[in-house]
N, C-alpha and C positions, 0 to 999 in steps of 0.2 A: 178222701179219696176211695178208691174201690179196692176189692182183696189183690188185683195185679198188680196196682200202683204201690199198694204198700208192699207186696211181695218184694218189688224191686228194689224200693226203699230200704228193705230189711237185707237184703243181699248187698246192696252198696255199703250199709255201715257195719256189714260182717269182714268187708276189706280194711278196716282202719288196723294201724300197726300198732296203734297205744290206745291204752283204756281210757273212756271218757272220765274227766275229773267226778270226784265222790263227793265233796262237801258241796253244800247249798253256796257258801260264799264264792268259792271258787267257780262255782258253776253260772253263778249270777253275775260275776266279773267277766267271764269267758261271753256270755250273752250280751252284756254291754258294749265290750268291745266291740264284738261282731255288727252291732249296731251303731257304731262309730261314736260311741261315749254318750248315746242318748237313752238315757233312763227312763225317760217318757215313752220311747218305742218299745221298750222290753217290757214297760208295766203293761201297756196296751196288747202286747203279745201274750203275756200271761195271763191277762185279766186281774190284775192287781194294782195299787197304788203306786205312783212314783215315789213315793216316801217308802213305801215297803221296799221297793228294790233298793234303795239308796242304803237302806237300813242291812240288808243282804250282803251287799258289797261291802260296807263298813264292818261287817261281822257282827253286828250288834244283834241279829237274828241268827241263829244257827240252825235251828230244826224247823224246816216248814211242815206245812200240813200236807198230809198223802197225798191229795190231789195235786196240791201245787208243785210236790216234790216229783209226781209223774210227768208233769208238764213241763218242769223244767229241765227233767232228762232227757225227754222226747225232743225238747227243740235244740238242747245242745247235741244231741245224737245226730240231728238232722243236719247240723252245721260242722260236725267235727271232721277234720281232716280232709277239706275238699279236696286237695290236690292228689291225694292218695286215692280218693275216689273216682277222679277224673282219670288218673292213668289206669286204676284196675277196669273202668268203663272201655277205656280205648283199647285196651288190651283185649277183652271180652269182643269186641267189635272188629277187631282186626285179625286175631289170630286164635283166640280160646274158645269163642262161642260161649253158651251158657246152657246150664242144666235145668229142666223143668222136671218137677216133681208135682203132680196134680190127680187129686181125685174128682172127677167130673162127670156129667153126663155127656157123652157124644154119640149123635146120630148123624145119619148120613144121608145125602142125596145122591143116588146112583141110577146105574141103568136099571130098567124093569126086568124083573127077576131077582133082584138081589135084595137082600134083609137091607130094612133102613131103620130099624129101630134103635131106638136110643137105649143104652145102658150105662150104668156108673160104671166107670173103669178107672184103675190105677193105673197111670203110666209115668213112668221116668226115664226121661228122653233127653240126650243132648242135642242141642241145635247149634248149627255152623253159625259162625261169624255175622253173617249176612242178617240173620233175624234178630241178634242181639244189637245189631247196629240199629235196625229198623225200630225195636223198642225203645231204645234209648232215645232217638232221635224223635221219636213219636211222644215219649214222655217230655222231653224238655221242650217240645212246641206247645205242650198242653194238651194233647190227645185225652180224649175221653176212655173212660173204663172199657167201653165196648168197643171202642177202636184198637187199645192194648191187646183185649181179648182175641179180636179178629186176627192182629199179626200172630198171636201165639197160636191160634187154633190154624192158621194157613202153615206155620213152620211144623207143628205136628202132624199136620195132613202130608206135606210133603216127606218128612222125614220118617215119622211111624207108620201112617197109614199106607202110605204111595211107595215105601220103601224108596225114597230119591228118584221116583219114576219107574222104578221096575215093574209095577203091578197096581191095579185098580185104575186104570185109567179112567177118568172122569167123574172120580168120587169129589164130592164135596163133604167137609166135616163140619157139623154144627158143633159147637162148643159151649154147652150149658150148665146151670144147677153146679157151679164149682162149688165144692166141699172146703176144700182147701187147694194153695197151690203154693209150691215153693221154689225159688230161683236161686242159683249159686253158678258164680263166674270167678 
């Protein structure tokens, strides 16, 4: 995944109403349940043997290696409370919108005589629900990182730089060299 797709995933995970399970056995049982009881599928997902998964499920192993613990937590977090996540995304896409905080290079293609040199900017901007819906739909459809960035750039262009069409007619924003990006909804 890319930096924007990861940020969407983190924002989605932050909408959870309950914390994820802490113990390795409970996490492993949750993953097995999510894969319809297939310990083989979970083993392939985590890159471990099927027997190891079975031993975690039976609590015969209690403390995973550090990298395995991280993979387990990441996979559980991805699947945790899907209905709550979906409802939060629908709310953001219909009424709430999203807030983007980013530090990136913004350059411009504009009319002659204006400055178009890119520079690093720190921007925190609330985008309307239409842009949230476009981002979520594109991510669900398997859009590339560049396509997601173009949607975010379009939103920042219209809301931040063009002030909803009140200034900077014909301005096109280039959104590159992303240092970080955080989303909230």
